[in-house]
C-alpha positions in Angstrom: -21.2 -14.6 -18.7 -24.9 -15.3 -17.4 -25.7 -18.5 -15.9 -22.2 -20.0 -16.7 -22.8 -19.1 -20.6 -21.0 -16.7 -22.7 -23.3 -14.2 -23.7 -21.1 -11.5 -25.4 -17.3 -11.3 -26.0 -14.8 -8.8 -26.7 -16.8 -5.9 -25.5 -15.8 -2.4 -26.9 -14.0 -1.0 -24.1 -13.7 2.9 -24.1 -12.2 3.0 -20.7 -11.8 1.2 -17.3 -9.8 -0.1 -14.5 -9.4 -2.8 -12.2 -8.8 -1.8 -8.5 -7.3 -4.4 -6.0 -7.1 -3.2 -2.4 -6.2 -5.4 0.8 -8.2 -3.0 3.1 -11.5 -3.8 1.5 -13.7 -6.4 2.4 -14.1 -7.2 -1.5 -10.7 -7.1 -2.8 -11.1 -6.6 -6.8 -13.6 -4.0 -8.3 -14.1 -3.0 -11.7 -15.0 0.4 -13.2 -15.7 0.0 -17.0 -16.9 2.0 -20.0 -18.5 0.4 -22.9 -18.8 2.7 -26.1 -21.6 0.8 -28.1 -25.0 1.8 -27.0 -26.4 -1.7 -28.2 -25.1 -3.1 -24.9 -27.4 -0.6 -22.8 -29.3 -3.0 -20.8 -33.2 -3.2 -21.0 -34.3 -6.7 -20.1 -33.1 -8.9 -17.2 -31.3 -11.2 -19.5 -29.3 -8.7 -21.4 -25.2 -9.0 -20.9 -24.9 -6.0 -19.0 -27.9 -6.4 -16.6 -27.4 -7.0 -12.9 -29.2 -10.1 -12.3 -26.2 -12.4 -12.1 -24.3 -11.4 -15.4 -20.6 -11.6 -14.6 -17.6 -9.8 -16.5 -14.4 -12.0 -17.0 -11.7 -9.5 -17.3 -8.0 -9.8 -18.5 -5.4 -7.4 -19.7 -2.1 -7.9 -21.6 0.2 -6.7 -24.5 0.9 -7.3 -28.1 4.3 -8.1 -29.3 4.9 -8.0 -33.0 2.9 -10.8 -34.9 2.6 -12.8 -31.9 -0.8 -13.4 -30.4 -1.6 -11.1 -27.5 0.0 -12.3 -24.0 -3.2 -12.0 -21.5 -3.3 -11.9 -17.8 -6.5 -12.5 -15.8 -7.8 -9.5 -13.8 -10.9 -11.1 -12.1 -14.4 -12.1 -12.6 -16.9 -9.4 -11.5 -20.4 -9.5 -10.9 -22.3 -6.2 -12.4 -23.5 -3.9 -10.0 -24.5 -0.7 -11.4 -24.7 -0.1 -15.4 -25.7 3.5 -16.4 -26.0 5.0 -19.8 -27.5 7.9 -22.0 -30.1 6.0 -23.8 -29.3 7.8 -27.1 -25.7 8.2 -27.3 -24.1 5.8 -24.4 -21.8 5.1 -23.4 -22.6 2.5 -20.6 -20.7 3.0 -17.5 -20.8 0.2 -15.1 -19.1 -1.0 -11.6 -18.5 -4.5 -10.6 -17.1 -6.5 -7.7 -15.4 -10.0 -7.1 -17.1 -12.6 -5.4 -16.8 -11.9 -1.9 -19.5 -9.6 -2.5 -21.8 -12.6 -3.2 -21.0 -14.3 0.1 -21.6 -10.8 1.8 -24.9 -10.3 0.5 -26.1 -14.0 1.4 -26.5 -13.1 5.0 -27.4 -15.9 7.6 -31.1 -16.5 7.5 -31.3 -18.6 10.5 -28.5 -19.3 13.4 -25.6 -20.7 11.7 -22.7 -22.8 13.5 -19.6 -24.5 12.8 -20.4 -27.7 14.8 -19.5 -30.7 13.0 -16.9 -29.1 10.6 -13.5 -30.3 12.1 -11.2 -28.1 10.7 -11.0 -24.4 9.6 -10.9 -25.2 6.1 -13.7 -27.4 6.3 -15.7 -24.8 8.0 -14.9 -22.0 5.5 -15.7 -24.2 2.4 -19.1 -25.0 4.1 -19.7 -21.2 4.6 -18.8 -20.4 1.3 -20.5 -23.3 -0.7 -23.9 -22.6 0.9 -23.6 -19.3 -1.2 -21.6 -20.7 -4.0 -21.8 -24.7 -4.6 -19.0 -24.5 -7.1 -16.8 -22.3 -5.5 -12.9 -23.1 -5.4 -11.1 -22.8 -2.0 -7.4 -22.9 -2.3 -5.2 -23.1 0.8 -2.0 -21.4 0.4 -0.8 -21.2 3.8 2.8 -22.3 4.8 2.5 -26.2 5.3 -1.1 -25.8 3.9 -2.0 -25.5 7.6 -5.4 -26.3 8.7 -6.1 -26.5 12.2 -9.2 -27.7 14.2 -12.0 -25.3 14.1 -13.8 -24.2 17.3 -17.6 -24.5 17.4 -18.9 -21.0 17.0 -22.7 -19.6 16.1 -23.6 -16.6 14.3 -27.3 -15.1 14.7 -29.5 -14.7 12.0 -29.0 -11.4 9.8 -25.2 -11.8 10.5 -22.7 -11.2 7.8 -21.5 -14.5 6.0 -18.3 -13.0 4.9 -17.3 -11.7 8.3 -17.8 -15.2 9.5 -15.5 -16.5 7.0 -12.7 -14.0 7.6 -12.9 -14.6 11.3 -12.2 -18.3 10.7 -9.1 -17.2 8.6 -7.9 -15.0 11.3 -7.9 -17.8 13.5 -5.7 -19.5 11.3 -3.3 -16.5 11.2 -4.3 -15.9 7.6 -6.2 -13.9 5.3 -8.8 -14.9 2.8 -9.8 -13.1 -0.6 -10.8 -13.9 -4.3 -8.1 -13.9 -6.7 -8.0 -13.0 -10.5 -9.3 -16.9 -11.4 -12.2 -16.2 -9.2 -10.8 -18.7 -6.3 -11.1 -18.0 -2.7 -7.5 -18.2 -1.5 -6.5 -18.6 2.2 -3.0 -17.2 2.5 -0.3 -16.1 4.9 -0.3 -12.4 6.0 2.3 -10.9 3.9 5.5 -9.5 5.3 8.3 -7.6 3.8 10.6 -9.7 6.3 9.7 -13.0 4.7 8.0 -12.6 1.2 10.0 -12.9 -2.3 10.2 -9.5 -4.2 7.6 -9.8 -6.8 8.1 -6.6 -8.8 11.1 -4.1 -9.0 9.7 -0.6 -9.6 12.7 1.8 -10.5 13.0 5.1 -11.5 15.6 6.4 -14.3 16.3 5.1 -17.8 14.7 1.6 -18.2 12.7 2.1 -15.1 8.6 2.3 -14.8 8.6 4.7 -11.8 7.0 7.8 -13.0 6.3 9.6 -9.4 6.3 9.0 -5.8 5.0 10.5 -2.7 5.4 9.7 1.1 3.8 10.6 4.4 3.8 9.0 7.9 1.4 8.8 10.6 0.9 7.3 14.1 -2.6 6.3 13.2 -3.1 2.4 13.0 0.1 1.7 14.6 0.0 -0.3 18.1 2.8 -1.5 20.2 0.9 -4.4 21.8 -1.9 -6.8 20.8 -4.6 -8.1 23.3 -6.4 -11.4 21.8 -9.2 -12.7 23.7 -11.9 -15.2 23.2 -15.2 -16.4 24.8 -17.1 -19.1 23.5 -20.3 -20.1 25.0 -21.1 -22.8 22.3 -18.1 -24.6 23.6 -18.8 -24.0 27.1 -15.1 -22.8 27.9 -14.1 -20.2 30.1 -13.0 -16.6 28.7 -9.3 -16.5 27.6 -6.9 -13.9 26.6 -3.2 -12.9 26.0 -1.1 -10.2 25.3 1.9 -9.7 22.8 4.4 -6.7 23.3 6.8 -5.1 21.2 9.8 -5.4 23.5 12.6 -5.1 21.0 15.1 -2.6 22.6 15.7 -0.9 19.2 12.2 -0.6 18.0 10.9 2.7 17.9 7.3 1.7 18.9 8.7 -0.3 21.9 6.2 -0.7 24.7 6.9 2.0 27.3 9.3 3.9 25.0 8.9 7.3 23.7 5.9 6.1 21.3 4.0 5.4 24.5 1.5 2.5 25.1 -1.0 1.7 22.2 -2.7 -1.5 22.7 -4.9 -3.0 19.9 -7.8 -5.4 20.8 -9.1 -8.5 19.2 -11.6 -10.8 20.1 -13.0 -13.8 18.4 -15.2 -16.9 19.4 -12.5 -19.2 17.6 -9.9 -18.6 20.3 -10.8 -21.2 23.0 -7.5 -21.5 24.9 -4.6 -19.1 26.0 -2.4 -20.7 23.4 -4.9 -19.8 20.7 -4.9 -16.4 21.8 -1.2 -15.9 22.2 -0.5 -17.4 18.5 -3.2 -14.9 17.2 -1.5 -11.9 19.3 1.9 -12.6 18.1 0.9 -13.0 14.5 -0.9 -9.8 14.8 1.9 -7.8 16.1 4.3 -7.5 13.3 1.3 -6.1 11.2 0.3 -3.7 14.3 4.1 -2.2 14.7 4.6 -1.9 10.8 5.3 1.8 10.3 2.3 3.8 8.9 4.5 5.2 6.1 2.0 5.7 3.2 4.1 5.6 0.0 1.9 6.7 -3.0 3.6 5.8 -6.6 2.5 6.0 -10.2 4.1 3.6 -12.6 3.6 1.7 -15.9 0.9 -0.8 -15.2 1.7 -4.5 -14.3 -1.6 -6.6 -14.8 0.0 -9.7 -13.1 0.5 -7.7 -9.8 -1.7 -8.7 -6.7 -2.4 -6.7 -3.8 -0.4 -8.3 -1.0 2.8 -8.7 -3.3 6.3 -7.6 -2.0 7.7 -4.9 -4.2 11.0 -3.4 -4.2 11.1 0.4 -5.2 14.2 1.9 -6.3 14.2 5.8 -6.3 17.5 8.3 -6.0 19.8 6.1 -3.9 17.4 4.4 -1.9 15.8 0.9 -2.3 13.0 -0.1 -0.2 10.7 -3.0 0.0 6.9 -2.7 0.7 3.7 -4.6 0.7 1.3 -3.5 -2.1 -1.8 -2.6 -0.4 -3.9 -1.2 -3.4 -3.3 -0.8 -7.2 -5.4 0.4 -10.0 -4.8 -1.3 -13.3 -6.1 0.5 -16.5 -7.9 -1.4 -19.3 -6.5 1.0 -21.8 -3.1 1.1 -23.3 -2.3 4.7 -22.5 -3.3 4.3 -18.8 -0.8 4.3 -15.6 -1.3 2.5 -12.4 -1.4 4.4 -9.0 -0.5 2.3 -5.9 -0.3 2.7 -2.2 2.4 0.9 -0.6 2.4 -0.4 3.2 5.1 -0.4 5.6 8.7 -0.1 4.1 12.0 -1.9 4.7 15.2 -0.4 3.4 17.4 -2.9 1.6 21.0 -2.4 2.0 
């Protein structure tokens, strides 16, 4: 697509993949190889040039004589095409629309003053860059708390500002496969429905699995604080501790004392701080058990999904942290899974 107009359809794809990663500021990224040398970009308006051209990517299966069943994988701004000018192919990378917001840093100091709720403020910041952007609130009860007044200096990262407001809502924000900005609850294996079963053995899709454990990024207390000069309020803070008697990371237990600190101008009362600290504690105490698996691809998977892995005699539920989805029929998906909760 270029300027909202379809300029090339059904590109001859030789190879490629879409990567979804919750740990990245830009959740969806594209790597693509186009075999035909006629798609080498020479001019600014060519289909694979870098002046606002976007690729709309989908993947699916063909079953018998039925039409293909396709699943959207995302809309990607083209960033870096390269090619041998005589033989090709064209290789390129792309990013989902968070990158557009991230690039549009504030030219002048910008404030949320006058935008009463968090959704209003997020919508304002995003639509300054993308006027037609779709913002979807998928939080429980579609909650939309009032938004504190905050100001960012010129040159500040606009996407960082957006994610700060989402965090104040105890939520996360990302661009989904339909190119929508989705505000959603932080995923948890304790409450999320299982979106995908991945099993070994006959009839299963699991090909390999590896497991590692680390103390890195595991905490047993969260200190949340706020100081907002724009609102004229005094600095506030609150602490949430892991005090569960049987928790391996309990505060003061053998694990030790490992606090995590978070500060935001959107925390203007001690209650705000306590709510955010309590919300962050679950993720902070999650075991840093990195399970890396390879499986048959599932283009409908989304980073943040709860998946159940069945290997040997064990059944465990994880949050899907990242996944690579191939764009060719012979590819497999490599995934990293976070946390882990054994299911009886």
